C-alpha positions in Angstrom: 9.1 -34.1 -9.8 6.5 -32.1 -11.8 4.0 -31.7 -8.9 4.7 -27.9 -8.7 3.6 -27.5 -12.4 0.5 -29.7 -11.9 -0.6 -27.8 -8.8 -0.1 -24.5 -10.5 -2.1 -25.6 -13.5 -5.0 -26.9 -11.4 -5.3 -23.6 -9.6 -5.1 -21.7 -12.9 -7.9 -23.7 -14.6 -10.2 -23.1 -11.7 -10.0 -19.4 -12.4 -10.5 -19.9 -16.1 -13.6 -22.0 -15.3 -15.1 -19.1 -13.4 -14.7 -16.9 -16.5 -16.3 -19.4 -18.8 -19.3 -20.2 -16.5 -20.0 -16.5 -16.1 -20.5 -16.2 -19.8 -22.1 -19.6 -20.5 -25.7 -19.5 -21.8 -25.6 -15.7 -21.5 -26.3 -12.9 -24.0 -22.8 -11.3 -23.9 -20.7 -13.9 -25.8 -19.5 -11.5 -28.5 -19.4 -14.3 -31.1 -17.1 -13.7 -34.0 -15.8 -15.9 -36.8 -12.1 -16.6 -37.6 -11.1 -18.7 -40.7 -14.6 -19.1 -41.9 -18.3 -19.1 -40.8 -17.8 -22.4 -39.1 -14.8 -21.3 -37.0 -16.1 -19.2 -34.1 -14.6 -17.5 -31.1 -16.2 -15.8 -28.1 -15.2 -13.3 -25.5 -14.8 -16.2 -23.1 -12.1 -17.8 -25.4 -10.1 -14.6 -25.5 -10.5 -13.7 -21.8 -9.6 -17.3 -20.8 -6.4 -17.2 -22.8 -5.4 -13.8 -21.4 -6.0 -15.1 -17.9 -3.8 -18.1 -18.5 -1.0 -16.1 -20.2 -1.0 -13.6 -17.3 -0.9 -16.4 -14.7 1.9 -18.3 -16.5 4.2 -15.3 -17.1 3.7 -13.9 -13.6 4.8 -17.3 -12.1 7.3 -18.4 -14.9 8.4 -15.2 -16.7 11.1 -17.1 -18.7 8.7 -19.7 -20.2 6.9 -19.5 -23.6 3.3 -20.1 -24.5 1.5 -21.3 -27.6 -2.2 -20.5 -27.4 -5.0 -21.0 -29.9 -6.0 -17.3 -29.8 -2.7 -15.6 -29.3 -0.1 -17.8 -31.0 3.4 -17.9 -29.6 4.5 -15.4 -26.9 7.1 -15.3 -24.2 10.8 -16.3 -24.3 11.3 -18.0 -27.6 14.5 -19.7 -26.4 12.9 -21.3 -23.3 13.0 -25.1 -22.9 9.5 -24.9 -21.4 6.5 -24.4 -23.7 2.9 -24.2 -22.4 0.4 -25.4 -25.0 -3.1 -24.0 -24.4 -6.5 -24.3 -25.8 -8.4 -21.9 -23.5 -11.8 -23.2 -24.6 -12.0 -26.4 -26.6 -15.5 -26.8 -28.0 -16.3 -23.2 -28.7 -19.2 -24.2 -31.0 -20.8 -26.1 -28.2 -20.2 -23.3 -25.8 -21.7 -20.7 -28.2 -24.8 -22.9 -28.6 -25.3 -23.4 -24.9 -24.3 -27.0 -25.0 -22.4 -28.2 -21.9 -19.5 -30.1 -23.4 -16.5 -27.7 -23.6 -13.2 -27.8 -21.8 -9.9 -26.0 -20.9 -6.8 -27.8 -22.1 -3.4 -26.9 -20.7 -0.1 -28.9 -21.4 3.5 -28.2 -20.4 6.3 -29.4 -22.6 10.0 -29.5 -21.7 12.4 -29.7 -24.6 9.6 -30.9 -26.8 8.2 -33.6 -24.5 4.9 -33.2 -22.8 5.3 -33.5 -19.0 2.0 -32.3 -17.6 -1.5 -32.4 -19.1 -4.7 -31.0 -17.6 -8.2 -31.0 -19.3 -11.1 -29.7 -17.3 -14.7 -29.6 -18.4 -16.1 -27.0 -16.0 -19.9 -27.3 -16.6 -20.0 -31.0 -16.0 -17.1 -30.8 -13.5 -14.9 -33.5 -14.9 -11.1 -33.1 -14.5 -8.5 -35.2 -16.3 -4.8 -35.0 -15.3 -1.5 -36.6 -16.1 2.1 -36.2 -15.2 4.7 -37.9 -17.4 5.5 -41.4 -16.0 2.9 -41.2 -13.2 -0.4 -42.4 -14.8 -3.6 -40.6 -15.6 -6.4 -39.6 -13.3 -10.0 -38.4 -13.5 -11.8 -36.5 -10.8 -15.6 -37.0 -11.2 -16.4 -34.0 -9.0 -16.2 -35.9 -5.8 -12.8 -34.4 -4.9 -11.2 -37.9 -5.2 -9.0 -38.6 -8.2 -9.3 -42.1 -9.6 -6.7 -43.7 -11.9 -8.0 -44.3 -15.4 -7.2 -46.8 -18.2 -8.2 -47.2 -21.8 -10.8 -49.7 -22.8 -9.6 -53.3 -23.3 -12.0 -54.1 -26.2 -10.3 -56.0 -29.0 -12.7 -55.5 -31.9 -14.7 -52.7 -33.4 -18.1 -54.3 -33.4 -18.8 -53.6 -29.7 -16.9 -50.3 -29.7 -18.2 -46.8 -29.5 -15.8 -44.4 -31.1 -15.7 -40.6 -31.7 -14.6 -38.3 -34.5 -14.9 -34.7 -35.7 -14.7 -32.7 -38.9 -12.3 -30.0 -40.2 -13.4 -26.3 -40.5 -12.8 -26.4 -44.3 -15.3 -29.2 -44.8 -17.3 -27.0 -47.2 -14.6 -26.5 -49.7 -12.3 -29.5 -49.2 -13.6 -32.9 -50.1 -10.9 -34.4 -47.9 -13.2 -33.7 -44.9 -13.5 -37.0 -43.1 -17.1 -37.8 -44.3 -15.8 -40.7 -46.5 -14.0 -42.2 -43.5 -17.2 -41.9 -41.4 -19.2 -43.7 -44.1 -16.7 -46.5 -44.3 -16.4 -47.2 -40.6 -20.0 -46.8 -39.4 -21.1 -50.4 -40.4 -18.3 -51.9 -38.3 -18.8 -50.2 -34.9 -21.5 -50.2 -32.3 -21.9 -46.5 -32.7 -20.2 -43.1 -33.4 -20.1 -40.0 -31.2 -19.4 -36.5 -32.4 -19.0 -34.5 -29.2 -17.5 -31.4 -30.5 -14.3 -31.2 -28.5 -11.2 -33.1 -29.4 -9.5 -32.8 -26.0 -12.6 -34.2 -24.2 -13.0 -37.0 -26.8 -9.4 -38.2 -26.2 -9.9 -38.0 -22.4 -13.0 -40.1 -22.7 -10.9 -42.7 -24.6 -8.3 -42.5 -21.8 -11.0 -43.2 -19.2 -12.6 -46.0 -21.2 -15.8 -44.2 -21.8 -15.1 -44.3 -25.5 -13.1 -47.1 -27.1 -11.4 -45.1 -29.9 -11.1 -41.7 -31.6 -9.8 -40.3 -34.9 -9.8 -36.9 -36.4 -7.8 -35.0 -39.0 -6.7 -31.4 -39.4 -6.3 -30.7 -35.7 -3.7 -28.4 -34.0 -1.2 -29.1 -31.3 -3.3 -27.1 -28.7 -6.3 -29.4 -29.4 -4.5 -32.6 -28.4 -1.3 -31.9 -26.5 -2.7 -32.3 -22.9 -5.2 -35.0 -23.8 -2.6 -37.1 -25.7 -0.4 -37.3 -22.5 -3.5 -38.3 -20.5 -4.3 -41.0 -23.0 -0.8 -42.4 -23.1 -0.5 -42.4 -19.4 -3.8 -44.3 -19.3 -2.2 -47.0 -21.4 -3.4 -45.8 -24.8 -1.5 -45.2 -28.1 -1.6 -42.4 -30.7 -1.1 -43.1 -34.4 -0.5 -40.1 -36.7 -2.1 -41.4 -39.9 -1.7 -38.3 -42.1 1.1 -35.8 -42.7 -0.7 -33.4 -45.0 -3.7 -32.4 -42.8 -2.4 -30.8 -39.7 -2.4 -33.1 -36.6 -4.3 -36.2 -37.8 -4.5 -38.9 -35.2 -6.1 -42.1 -34.1 -6.3 -42.9 -30.3 -7.2 -46.0 -28.4 -5.7 -49.2 -27.2 -3.2 -50.7 -29.8 -5.7 -53.2 -31.2 -8.5 -50.7 -31.7 -6.2 -48.2 -33.3 -5.1 -50.8 -35.8 -8.7 -51.7 -36.5 -9.7 -48.1 -37.1 -6.7 -47.7 -39.5 -8.3 -50.3 -41.8 -11.2 -48.0 -42.7 -9.8 -44.4 -42.7 -7.2 -42.6 -44.7 
């Protein structure tokens, strides 16, 4: 039913990937800061979002768009909302680190129906359509269905997290949570991109994930992919943006014992 939207999105992210790879590890990034010194944006972020916006409104002129760089635009009364993080992992990108991704989701009447997350440098593509499962393409051209880890305790688990941009001025910055949970897990990863972290949980490469003070564009596509892979999302805070735990149901409940 939603194949048209998925095919359109897949073609679109290929074009965005070309933009990002043309800038990556180059000297023309045009790095600027946004909310503070820790919150950076590059020419690639801005050009990627404009490419996406142009493609969407050329194909679907009555839709609306929420993007990290440009906010809301388009038909505010539309039932269709595209939620876009054009370059998730900008700090990695700006440092020349290869973990960054394009995150595109489509919502219909508030429900996410299509999610695509593509990490262009490592050529990993994650996709989901509502009710049809989640898939990962490892660069072979063949999509494989993915499922969350089946681990039932934290001790053998590897989980991921991240930290909010206001970590220097707000003591509610996740460092306390990290200290509490470290003794109870096999290890922690901090990969620098929420969308990719959640997709790794969807594919069973990570066993769980939590973070606070995210935005809808960080997680919208990846959350659908995770849920279609059999995972669950728990929103554990209401006063710090989008704050969520992801994993199988047991691991989510175990993580909740140590974070707040």
